[in-house]
C-alpha positions as a Markdown table, in Angstrom:
| # | Residue | x | y | z |
|---|---|---|---|---|
| 1 | Met | -42.8 | -207.5 | 293.8 |
| 2 | Ala | -46.6 | -207.1 | 294.2 |
| 3 | Lys | -48.6 | -205.8 | 291.1 |
| 4 | Lys | -50.4 | -202.6 | 291.3 |
| 5 | Asp | -54.2 | -201.9 | 290.1 |
| 6 | Ile | -54.3 | -199.0 | 287.7 |
| 7 | Lys | -57.7 | -197.3 | 287.0 |
| 8 | Ile | -57.9 | -195.1 | 283.7 |
| 9 | Phe | -61.0 | -193.0 | 282.9 |
| 10 | Cys | -61.9 | -191.2 | 279.9 |
| 11 | Trp | -64.7 | -188.5 | 279.3 |
| 12 | Asn | -65.9 | -186.0 | 276.7 |
| 13 | Val | -67.0 | -183.6 | 279.2 |
| 14 | Asn | -68.6 | -181.2 | 276.8 |
| 15 | Gly | -66.9 | -178.1 | 278.3 |
| 16 | Ile | -64.6 | -178.4 | 281.3 |
| 17 | Arg | -65.8 | -175.2 | 283.0 |
| 18 | Ala | -69.4 | -176.3 | 282.6 |
| 19 | Ala | -68.7 | -179.7 | 284.1 |
| 20 | Trp | -66.9 | -178.2 | 287.0 |
| 21 | Lys | -69.9 | -176.3 | 288.0 |
| 22 | Lys | -71.8 | -179.5 | 288.1 |
| 23 | Asp | -71.1 | -182.7 | 290.2 |
| 24 | Phe | -67.7 | -183.3 | 288.3 |
| 25 | Pro | -65.3 | -182.5 | 291.2 |
| 26 | Lys | -67.2 | -184.6 | 293.4 |
| 27 | Trp | -67.1 | -187.5 | 291.0 |
| 28 | Phe | -63.6 | -186.9 | 290.3 |
| 29 | Lys | -62.7 | -187.0 | 294.2 |
| 30 | Lys | -64.9 | -190.1 | 294.7 |
| 31 | Thr | -63.7 | -192.0 | 291.7 |
| 32 | Ser | -60.1 | -191.2 | 292.3 |
| 33 | Pro | -58.6 | -192.2 | 288.9 |
| 34 | Asp | -54.9 | -192.9 | 288.3 |
| 35 | Val | -55.2 | -191.3 | 285.1 |
| 36 | Leu | -58.3 | -189.2 | 283.7 |
| 37 | Cys | -58.5 | -188.2 | 280.1 |
| 38 | Leu | -61.0 | -185.7 | 279.0 |
| 39 | Gln | -61.9 | -184.5 | 275.5 |
| 40 | Glu | -64.0 | -181.3 | 274.4 |
| 41 | Thr | -62.6 | -179.2 | 277.1 |
| 42 | Lys | -63.4 | -176.1 | 275.2 |
| 43 | Ala | -61.1 | -173.7 | 276.9 |
| 44 | Gln | -57.6 | -172.2 | 276.8 |
| 45 | Phe | -55.5 | -172.8 | 279.8 |
| 46 | Glu | -55.4 | -169.3 | 280.7 |
| 47 | Gln | -59.2 | -169.2 | 281.1 |
| 48 | Leu | -59.2 | -171.8 | 283.8 |
| 49 | Asp | -59.4 | -171.3 | 287.4 |
| 50 | Glu | -56.9 | -173.2 | 289.7 |
| 51 | Ala | -59.6 | -175.3 | 290.9 |
| 52 | Ile | -59.2 | -176.9 | 287.5 |
| 53 | Thr | -55.6 | -176.8 | 287.0 |
| 54 | Lys | -54.3 | -177.6 | 290.4 |
| 55 | Val | -56.2 | -180.6 | 291.6 |
| 56 | Ser | -54.8 | -182.0 | 294.7 |
| 57 | Gly | -52.7 | -185.4 | 294.0 |
| 58 | Tyr | -52.6 | -184.7 | 290.4 |
| 59 | Cys | -50.5 | -183.1 | 287.7 |
| 60 | Cys | -52.4 | -182.1 | 284.4 |
| 61 | His | -51.5 | -181.2 | 281.0 |
| 62 | Phe | -53.8 | -179.4 | 278.4 |
| 63 | Phe | -53.9 | -178.9 | 274.7 |
| 64 | Ser | -56.3 | -176.4 | 273.4 |
| 65 | Ala | -57.6 | -175.4 | 269.9 |
| 66 | Glu | -56.4 | -171.9 | 268.6 |
| 67 | Lys | -60.3 | -171.3 | 268.3 |
| 68 | Lys | -61.8 | -170.4 | 271.8 |
| 69 | Gly | -64.6 | -172.4 | 273.2 |
| 70 | Tyr | -63.7 | -175.3 | 270.7 |
| 71 | Ser | -62.4 | -178.9 | 271.0 |
| 72 | Gly | -59.4 | -179.4 | 273.3 |
| 73 | Val | -58.1 | -182.4 | 275.5 |
| 74 | Ala | -56.8 | -182.5 | 278.9 |
| 75 | Ile | -55.0 | -185.4 | 281.0 |
| 76 | Tyr | -54.8 | -185.7 | 284.9 |
| 77 | Ser | -52.5 | -188.0 | 286.4 |
| 78 | Lys | -51.4 | -189.1 | 289.9 |
| 79 | Thr | -47.9 | -190.0 | 288.4 |
| 80 | Glu | -46.1 | -187.2 | 286.2 |
| 81 | Pro | -45.6 | -189.1 | 282.8 |
| 82 | Ile | -42.0 | -189.6 | 281.4 |
| 83 | Lys | -43.0 | -187.6 | 278.5 |
| 84 | Ile | -45.9 | -185.5 | 277.4 |
| 85 | Thr | -46.5 | -184.8 | 273.6 |
| 86 | Lys | -49.2 | -182.4 | 272.3 |
| 87 | Gly | -50.2 | -182.8 | 268.8 |
| 88 | Phe | -48.5 | -184.4 | 265.8 |
| 89 | Gly | -46.2 | -181.5 | 264.9 |
| 90 | Asn | -48.6 | -180.7 | 262.0 |
| 91 | Pro | -50.5 | -177.4 | 261.9 |
| 92 | Tyr | -53.1 | -178.9 | 259.8 |
| 93 | Phe | -54.2 | -180.9 | 262.9 |
| 94 | Asp | -52.6 | -179.5 | 265.8 |
| 95 | Ser | -54.6 | -176.0 | 265.5 |
| 96 | Glu | -57.6 | -178.0 | 266.8 |
| 97 | Gly | -56.1 | -179.2 | 269.9 |
| 98 | Arg | -57.1 | -182.7 | 269.5 |
| 99 | Val | -54.4 | -185.2 | 271.0 |
| 100 | Ile | -52.0 | -185.6 | 274.0 |
| 101 | Gln | -49.8 | -188.5 | 274.3 |
| 102 | Ala | -48.6 | -189.4 | 277.6 |
| 103 | Asp | -45.7 | -191.8 | 277.9 |
| 104 | Tyr | -45.5 | -194.0 | 281.2 |
| 105 | Lys | -43.0 | -196.6 | 282.2 |
| 106 | Asp | -45.4 | -199.5 | 281.7 |
| 107 | Phe | -47.7 | -198.0 | 278.8 |
| 108 | Thr | -48.5 | -194.9 | 276.5 |
| 109 | Ile | -51.7 | -193.2 | 276.3 |
| 110 | Tyr | -53.1 | -191.3 | 273.4 |
| 111 | Asn | -55.9 | -189.1 | 274.6 |
| 112 | Val | -57.9 | -188.2 | 271.6 |
| 113 | Tyr | -60.9 | -186.2 | 270.4 |
| 114 | Phe | -61.3 | -187.4 | 266.9 |
| 115 | Pro | -63.1 | -184.7 | 264.4 |
| 116 | Asn | -66.7 | -185.0 | 263.6 |
| 117 | Gly | -67.4 | -185.2 | 260.1 |
| 118 | Gly | -70.6 | -183.7 | 260.4 |
| 119 | Arg | -70.1 | -180.5 | 258.1 |
| 120 | Gly | -70.0 | -182.2 | 254.8 |
| 121 | Pro | -67.4 | -184.1 | 252.7 |
| 122 | Asp | -64.6 | -182.0 | 253.4 |
| 123 | Arg | -64.9 | -182.6 | 257.1 |
| 124 | Val | -65.3 | -186.4 | 256.5 |
| 125 | Lys | -62.0 | -186.3 | 254.7 |
| 126 | Tyr | -60.2 | -184.2 | 257.6 |
| 127 | Lys | -61.6 | -186.9 | 259.9 |
| 128 | Leu | -60.2 | -189.9 | 257.9 |
| 129 | Asp | -56.9 | -187.9 | 257.2 |
| 130 | Phe | -56.6 | -187.4 | 261.0 |
| 131 | Tyr | -57.1 | -191.0 | 261.8 |
| 132 | Asp | -54.2 | -192.0 | 259.4 |
| 133 | Glu | -52.0 | -189.4 | 260.7 |
| 134 | Leu | -52.6 | -190.5 | 264.2 |
| 135 | Phe | -51.9 | -194.2 | 263.6 |
| 136 | Phe | -49.0 | -193.2 | 261.8 |
| 137 | His | -47.5 | -191.7 | 265.0 |
| 138 | Val | -49.1 | -194.6 | 267.2 |
| 139 | Glu | -47.4 | -197.4 | 265.0 |
| 140 | Lys | -44.0 | -195.8 | 265.3 |
| 141 | Gln | -44.4 | -195.5 | 269.0 |
| 142 | Arg | -45.5 | -199.2 | 269.2 |
| 143 | Lys | -41.9 | -200.3 | 267.9 |
| 144 | Lys | -40.7 | -198.8 | 271.1 |
| 145 | Gln | -43.5 | -199.4 | 273.7 |
| 146 | Lys | -45.8 | -202.5 | 273.0 |
| 147 | Asn | -48.4 | -201.3 | 275.5 |
| 148 | Ile | -50.7 | -198.6 | 273.7 |
| 149 | Ile | -53.9 | -197.3 | 274.6 |
| 150 | Ile | -55.9 | -194.9 | 272.3 |
| 151 | Cys | -58.9 | -193.6 | 274.2 |
| 152 | Gly | -61.5 | -190.8 | 273.5 |
| 153 | Asp | -64.3 | -189.7 | 271.5 |
| 154 | Tyr | -63.9 | -191.4 | 268.2 |
| 155 | Asn | -67.1 | -189.9 | 266.6 |
| 156 | Thr | -67.8 | -193.3 | 264.9 |
| 157 | Ala | -70.0 | -196.1 | 265.9 |
| 158 | His | -68.2 | -199.4 | 264.7 |
| 159 | Lys | -70.9 | -201.9 | 264.4 |
| 160 | Glu | -74.7 | -202.0 | 264.4 |
| 161 | Ile | -74.7 | -203.0 | 268.1 |
| 162 | Asp | -72.9 | -199.7 | 268.9 |
| 163 | Leu | -75.9 | -197.6 | 268.2 |
| 164 | Ala | -79.5 | -197.7 | 268.7 |
| 165 | Arg | -80.8 | -196.9 | 265.1 |
| 166 | Pro | -78.1 | -198.4 | 262.8 |
| 167 | Lys | -80.4 | -198.3 | 259.7 |
| 168 | Glu | -81.7 | -194.8 | 260.0 |
| 169 | Asn | -78.0 | -193.5 | 260.4 |
| 170 | Ala | -76.4 | -195.7 | 257.8 |
| 171 | Gly | -76.0 | -192.5 | 255.5 |
| 172 | Asn | -74.9 | -190.1 | 258.3 |
| 173 | Thr | -71.6 | -189.4 | 259.5 |
| 174 | Gly | -70.6 | -191.2 | 262.6 |
| 175 | Phe | -71.8 | -194.5 | 260.8 |
| 176 | Leu | -70.7 | -194.0 | 257.3 |
| 177 | Pro | -69.2 | -197.3 | 255.6 |
| 178 | Glu | -65.7 | -195.4 | 255.2 |
| 179 | Glu | -65.8 | -194.3 | 258.8 |
| 180 | Arg | -66.6 | -197.9 | 259.9 |
| 181 | Ala | -64.1 | -199.4 | 257.7 |
| 182 | Trp | -61.3 | -197.2 | 259.1 |
| 183 | Ile | -62.0 | -198.9 | 262.4 |
| 184 | Asp | -61.9 | -202.3 | 260.8 |
| 185 | Thr | -58.3 | -201.1 | 259.6 |
| 186 | Ile | -56.9 | -200.4 | 263.2 |
| 187 | Val | -58.5 | -203.9 | 264.3 |
| 188 | Asn | -56.6 | -205.6 | 261.5 |
| 189 | Leu | -53.4 | -203.5 | 262.8 |
| 190 | Gly | -53.8 | -205.4 | 266.1 |
| 191 | Tyr | -55.8 | -202.9 | 268.1 |
| 192 | Ile | -58.6 | -204.2 | 270.4 |
| 193 | Asp | -61.9 | -202.7 | 271.3 |
| 194 | Ile | -61.3 | -203.8 | 274.7 |
| 195 | Phe | -64.8 | -202.9 | 276.2 |
| 196 | Arg | -66.2 | -205.6 | 273.8 |
| 197 | Glu | -63.9 | -208.2 | 275.2 |
| 198 | Phe | -65.8 | -207.9 | 278.6 |
| 199 | Asn | -69.3 | -207.0 | 277.4 |
| 200 | Gln | -71.3 | -208.1 | 274.4 |
| 201 | Lys | -74.5 | -206.9 | 275.2 |
| 202 | Pro | -76.5 | -204.3 | 273.2 |
| 203 | Asn | -77.8 | -200.9 | 274.5 |
| 204 | Glu | -74.4 | -200.0 | 275.9 |
| 205 | Tyr | -73.8 | -196.4 | 274.8 |
| 206 | Thr | -71.7 | -193.5 | 275.6 |
| 207 | Tyr | -73.3 | -190.6 | 273.9 |
| 208 | Trp | -77.0 | -189.3 | 273.6 |
| 209 | Asp | -78.3 | -186.3 | 271.8 |
| 210 | Val | -79.4 | -183.6 | 274.2 |
| 211 | Phe | -81.9 | -181.7 | 272.0 |
| 212 | Thr | -84.2 | -185.1 | 271.5 |
| 213 | Arg | -83.8 | -185.9 | 275.0 |
| 214 | Ala | -82.5 | -189.2 | 273.8 |
| 215 | Arg | -80.8 | -190.2 | 277.2 |
| 216 | Glu | -84.2 | -190.8 | 278.6 |
| 217 | Arg | -84.9 | -193.4 | 276.2 |
| 218 | Asn | -81.4 | -194.7 | 275.6 |
| 219 | Val | -81.3 | -193.9 | 272.0 |
| 220 | Gly | -77.6 | -193.5 | 272.0 |
| 221 | Trp | -74.4 | -194.3 | 270.2 |
| 222 | Arg | -71.0 | -196.0 | 271.5 |
| 223 | Ile | -68.5 | -193.6 | 270.3 |
| 224 | Asp | -66.1 | -193.4 | 273.0 |
| 225 | Tyr | -63.5 | -196.2 | 273.2 |
| 226 | Phe | -60.5 | -197.7 | 274.8 |
| 227 | Phe | -58.6 | -199.3 | 271.9 |
| 228 | Ile | -55.4 | -201.1 | 273.2 |
| 229 | Ser | -52.6 | -202.9 | 271.4 |
| 230 | Lys | -53.0 | -206.6 | 271.5 |
| 231 | Glu | -49.8 | -206.9 | 273.3 |
| 232 | Met | -51.3 | -205.4 | 276.5 |
| 233 | Lys | -54.4 | -207.6 | 276.7 |
| 234 | Lys | -52.8 | -209.5 | 279.4 |
| 235 | Ile | -52.6 | -206.9 | 281.8 |
| 236 | Val | -56.2 | -205.6 | 281.3 |
| 237 | Thr | -58.7 | -206.6 | 284.2 |
| 238 | Asp | -61.8 | -204.9 | 283.2 |
| 239 | Ala | -63.4 | -202.4 | 280.8 |
| 240 | Lys | -66.7 | -200.5 | 281.7 |
| 241 | Ile | -69.1 | -197.8 | 280.5 |
| 242 | His | -70.7 | -195.7 | 283.3 |
| 243 | Gln | -74.0 | -194.9 | 281.6 |
| 244 | Lys | -75.6 | -193.5 | 284.9 |
| 245 | Val | -73.0 | -190.8 | 285.5 |
| 246 | Met | -74.5 | -187.3 | 284.4 |
| 247 | Gly | -72.9 | -184.2 | 283.5 |
| 248 | Ser | -72.2 | -184.2 | 279.7 |
| 249 | Asp | -74.0 | -185.6 | 276.6 |
| 250 | His | -71.2 | -188.4 | 277.0 |
| 251 | Cys | -70.8 | -190.6 | 279.8 |
| 252 | Pro | -67.2 | -191.7 | 281.2 |
| 253 | Ile | -65.5 | -195.1 | 280.4 |
| 254 | Glu | -63.1 | -197.2 | 282.4 |
| 255 | Leu | -60.2 | -199.2 | 281.9 |
| 256 | Asp | -58.7 | -201.3 | 284.7 |
| 257 | Leu | -55.0 | -202.7 | 284.4 |
| 258 | Lys | -52.9 | -204.7 | 286.7 |
| 259 | Ile | -49.1 | -204.1 | 286.5 |
């Protein structure tokens, strides 16, 4: 039986309704991903037009925060997943609408908008607690399905190569030692930052601050990732960052599989 190419895209759109008013629909149609994972949708499902919720050729699933205009994730898929799970079943985390798990025959995807630790020590703790809770669920799933993808906005740059100004940000959330150490932990569990398997170059970023017009100077951060279980590395054919695609303060990232 011939193998099939699968294209998975991931993008923090910083507001799905705002994105839809820009060039997002054209990009979506042209790119035609098999699976599209979006973060920071900032909308309740009932606030969305059918143009967003009924895209031709796709099923879609949304998980929104209780607070309007905040957080939220969505997944579009050409094939209906075998199972969709929204959240962890823990209100402490689920009220912020940060994770959708989609189970397919050949792999499981976790589409995640990780918390930002930017409002002080309590939020850094919440962020690290969220990481722990997520990977408790991921590791349980890995016993049943070896091919695991955890994609999204991790809100953490792992290594100095992953941001333009590492020394200046050493004490800032997003590059704190405890945040970076947590990514070391998942690497030690056997998860791979798959982009770096294909591209070791500096200046490859996925997020730029809007207020300082950082994108024009490429003063950015690589905080959007596809981490995969090491067991599925053999079916990955490429991983890319699309820095030239506009429409958000983040750019889309891509994972290509052959199954």
